[in-house]
N, C-alpha and C positions, 0 to 999 in steps of 0.2 A: 503493500501498500504507500503512495506517496505522500511524502511527511505534507503535514500543512505549511503554508508559507505564513507568517507572524511578523506584526510588528505590537509596538508598546508606543500608543498615547498620550502626551505627557505634557506638562506647562511648566512656566515658572511658579505659580502658585494659585491657589484657588481663587474659582470664577473666570477663567482666563476665555473659557467654551470646551474643554475636553470630554464634557456629554454630547454636547451639539454634533462633535467634529466625529466623535465616534460612533454616532447612532448615526449622522449625515455617510460615513464611511460605508458603515454595516447595511443601511437601507440601500445603496451605491452598489455595492459587492451583489449581495443578493439579487439585483434587478438583472444583472447581468448573471443569471443562473449561477453564482457560486454557490457553497453550503457555508454559511460563515458561524461561528461561532464566537463567544465575547468573554470575556471575565475582568472582574475590578481588581486592582488592585487596594491591601487594605481591606478595613470594615466598613461596609459600607451596605446596606438593604436596597437603598431607592434607588443608584444607576443600575443595578444587577437586572433591576425591573424593566427598566427600560431599555436593557438590549435584548431581553426574553423578546418581549414584545415587538422588536424590528426584524429579529431571527428566527421568532418561534420557536428555541430553545430556551432552556434557563441555561445563565450565566452564572459562573463561580467565582469566589473572592476567594483572590489568593494574598495571603497575608502573612510575611516574613518572620514575622515580630511574634504573632498566635499560633501559629503552625509550625510542627518541627520541619525540619528537613525533608524526609521523606515522605512526609503529607503531601507539602508544599507540591514536589514535584509527581505524587501522582496525580493531586489533582491539575495539574496543569496538563497531564498529559490524557485523562479522561476525558477533557475541556476540549481538546484541541484533534481528539482522536476521529476519525473518519472526515475531516472537514478539509476544506478548499483554502481557508482563510480564518485566523485565530487572530484577532485584535482585544489586547489588554489596554483599559483604561487607565490611566494611573490617578493617584490620588494626591493630593493637595499641589507642591510643588514637588519635580522632581527629583531633590535630594534630601526634601523633608521628612523626618523620620523621630522613630523616639530614642534615647540613648539605649548602647547596649553594645555588643557582638558585634563587628564586622557582620555584613549579610545581614542580620535582624534586625533591624531598623524596623520593618515595618512600611520605608518608602518603596516610590516607584523602582529607584534606584539600583534598588538591591535584585529587581525582578531582571533587570535589564542584563545589570553581569552576570547573574546566576543561571539564564535561558542563552547567555548573548544574540539577546534581539534587538533590531535596532530601533532607536526613536524619533517618532516625530513629534518634535515640537511645537504646540499651538503658541501663540502669541497670539495675545491681545494688545492690539496697537491703537487703539481708541485714541490714547492721547499720547500718540507720539511716533515716529515716521521713520528716517532716518536711525534711531539712535535706537530702533531695536537688533540693528548688526552688532551694537557693544553688548546685547543681552545674550544672545546666540555664542559671542566668542567666547563669553563666559563659561557658558555651558557647555560647548564644543568641547572644551579649554581644562574643567572641574575633574574628570574621573575618567582617565585613559582607558578604566574598566567600562565605561557606559560610551556609546557613538551615537553621535546626533548626524541621523541619518535623512535629516532634512525637516521643512518646515512650514506650517501651514499660520496663513494670518487670518486675522478673525478681528471684523467689526470695524472694516476698513470703510471711510469715509467717502470715498471718491475712487475713481480710474487711476488719478493724478496722485492721492495717498499712497494707494495700491502702489506705485509704480516706485515712489521714494523707498517705501521701505523694504521692496521686493530688491532693489536692487542693488542697496546696501548688504543687503543679505547674500545675496547670490556672487557678490564680488567677496565673498569670503570663500567661496567653492562649496555654501552649503545651498542646498537644492531648495528653491519655494515652490512647496508642491500645490500650492493652489491657496486661494485669500476670499473667506466669505465677508460679503459687506453687510452692512449693520442692518437686521430686518427683524422686528419684531414677529413675523409669523414662525421664524426659527427661535423662536425663544423659549425656554420654560419656565412653566409657574412655579413660587416656590413657596416654602414656608419658613416655623422658625426650625425646624430639622433638616433641612433642606428643597430638592424639590418636592415639589406635589405628586403624592404614587401616580406610579404610570395607570392605573386601576379607576383612577379618576379624573384621567385625560379625557377631555370629552368627546376628542374621535385622534385614537391613535393611529389606525391605519390611515387615514387624511393626514395625517402630521409625518407618518412614517416616508409617504409619498413626495410630502415638498420639502423634506429631506434629501432625500434620492435626489428628485430633480436641479435640489440645488448644488449638491456633491456633482452630477453630472455637468452643470455650470461652468463650477466655480472653482475644480480641482481640475489637476492632469493624473485621473485615474490609472492609466499603466505607467505613470513613473512610479508612484504610490507603490502601487504593486510590487515595481520590479524593486523597488528599495530595501523589501522584506526579506525574511530571510527562512529558510528550512526550518520547521520545530519539530523535534524528536527530543525529549526531555527522557531519561532513563528515569523508570519509574518502579519501586520495587513493589514484587507479584503480595507479599505479606502484609503491606501496609497495613498499619493498626489501625482501628477506625478513630475519629476523631472525638467521638462522645459514645459509648453503649448507650444501646437504644432506652429510653426509658421506661419501656414495656414494648409486648409483643403488639397489642393493640392500642394504639396510642390517636387520645383525640388531642386533635388540635386546634384551638380556635382559628379561624381565618375570615376576616373582612375587613373593613374597611378602618376596624378600630384595632386589629390584632395583624399585623401582614410581616412586622421585622422578625423573621426565619431567616439561616441563611442554608441556602440549598443542599449545600455539604452536609450537613447534618440529615436531613430528610433524604437525601440518595445514599446516604451510609446505611442508616437505619431501615430504608427496604432494602440495600443490600445483605443486611444482617436478617433479613426474614421479617420484620417488622412491617403491619400495615399501619397505613394513615388514616383517621379518620375524621375529617374536617367536618367543623360545624361554626353557626356564625352567632355569638353572644348579642350581637346589634340584633339579629333578627327572632332576639328573643328563645335561641334554641340553647338546649343542654348537652352534656358532651353525651354521647349513647353509650347506654346502658352497657355496650358490649365490650367496652375499651377497659382495659386496663392500669391507665393511666390518662392523666390530663397533664397537657400544655399548655400554656396563655403566653404567648408571643409577647414581644414589646408592638408599639404601636402609635397611633394616635388617639387613647381614651378620653384623654386631656378635651378632644373635640367634640366625643360624646359622650358626654358624663352623664346627661339626663334621661339619655335610652339608653344607658348600661342600668343605671340607678332603678328605671324604671320594667326592667327586662327580669321580672320577677320569675319566672318558669325557668330561664337562664341561671341564676343566682342561688335559687332554693334546690335543687335539683344537683347546685355545683358541690351545695353545703351536703348534701348526701352522700353523692358521689365521695367527697373526700374524707368522710366516715373508713371506708373501708380500703381507700385506693390513693395512690398519690398524686397528689396535684400539685404542677409547679408555675410558677409567674417570672415571666423578666421583663424588666424595664415596666413598662407599660401593664403588662399583665402582673408581675406584681402590686403596684397601684390600686388596680381592680381588687384581690385578693385584700386592701387593709380594710378599715371600717367605712373611712370619708375619704372622697376630692374634689378637693376646690378646685372647681374652675377660672379662666383671667379671668372673669367679669366677679369675682369673689362669691361665688352660690359653691354653697357645701351640696356634695348627692352623694348616698347613701351607696357604700361597695358592698361585698359582699361579707366581707365581716369575717373571712376565716385566718386572718392574720390582724394581729393589733395594733398596728401603727395607723394612721393616716397620712395625707399626701397631699401638696399645695400646686397649683401653676400659678396662682397669683401673683405673688410676689416671683419672677423667675431669674433663674440663675444657672448661668452654662454650668455642667457635670460634663466634661469630655475628657476623653484617654483612655490608655490601654490598662486592664487591670489584670493581676493575679491573686486566684481566688484557691486559698487554703479549706478543705472542705472538715467542718469539725467532728462530722461521724457520717454512718452510711446516710445515703438521699438517691433521690432520683437523679440525680447527676453525678454519682460517681461513690466510692468507699469511700472512706472516712481518709482524713490526708493527700487524698489526691490534689494535686495541683492543678488547675483549668487557666488558662488563658482566653479573656476577651478583652473585653472593653465598656465601657458607659459613654451616650451620650443624649442630652435628655433637658429638660431645665426646668423641670419638677423638682420639688426638695420636702423633705420628712415636715410635718406639721405636727407628728406625735410620736412617738417611740413605741408605743405598747409594751409587753412586757414578756415577748415571742424571745427564745434563746435564739441567738447567731446561727447564720448558717454556715458561715465560714470566716477565717481571716480574708478580708482582703484589702490589698493595697496598689498603688496607682504605680507606672511607670518609674518613677522616681524613689521605689519605697516605701512611701508616706504613707499609715494606714489611712482607708477609706468605710465609707457605709461596709456593714457586714452582710446587710440581709437578714432574714427571721426565719424559724420553723418553729410549724406548732401542730403536733400529729403528725398528719401525712401529709402536711402544709408546706411547704418552702415556696422562697422570694427572694427577689434580691435585685438591684438595681444594672446590673453586671450581666453583658450577655454574655452567652459560654461561646466560643470557635473553637477549641481545641485543649483536651488534655494533655497535659504535658508528664505526665507524670505522678510518682507520690514522693513526699518529701520524707 
């Protein structure tokens, strides 16, 4: 089987337009009849959902900080298998990441160096022209293990503006592969955790067609494809699961309030023989009685607090479920397991009351970063002493601690203690999202 050709789409900073450019390339290549696949560097739920909407196939996260190297290689190999073209969308700026050993920062550059893939740099030139060449020069020479194979300009204001920036960059010997003009029709709407979810987009098919047309008009697709490299990472055949399945039949909350769970976890659980049983708390659906565990992912419960408080069948049946079987909530799911959730307007809504804490979204404070959790006892996440790597990204805060036992000793990327989550009976929860088990302490 011929190896997929692959490239990484990166940028000097967040907000440069990586997602728009990635989606446009995916849509245009697919319109050429190519089988395309995508992945996202680092911890992110929303961008991979847009990848999947365009390609028709689930996108995977590749996180060099949170994932052991053999798991990283295995997921990359699985994601690219059978594809003609494989694109990895970067996270933040190309060289941004957490402190840690070389190659395990979580940064996009780790993946470029590990897999030997060329980087196409997306430059937002809305407020510069020839100065963009200085940025490219710096990025091209910063790390000899990371090769800048080309540049795509974003948010050009005119043909003259494009020509100024492109000419200065081309003089460096770095190909300019295209330039997207400023166009509100290509913008993705945002909210407090980033882009609005793909499932909430008004017309994803029409949007994908607009992106494909823009790429065909403004990119040199042949030159882009020529700068990609064959991708055939070595993958251990006996790679361990990222996390063990939390049950044989897993009730998984899934709707607009609960959608943040990593595809690699679900795929691994299914490969291990587990069955996923989706249900919608927003539709007042309880976890199926046939399930032997229940998982409430993160999402946007703060936007749907009133509807969740009114979902009495969901709440009462979840409480009955938890009397005999494990229930776990991550971030937004953890908020719903508590006593109350205060929304942005300061209104308090009763939640399921399975744990003793309360949360508030009224006084927003950003909690963002990698987390290492050492489980204090056996739970749905694994055996006591297991180290789990993951992250937090939310604006909610605890407004009441309750009297639950702590779930884990949780530290941030700098080793500082942070909120530990809670457990009570069969119920566990925490603000951190699990990505992969690291081993046992």
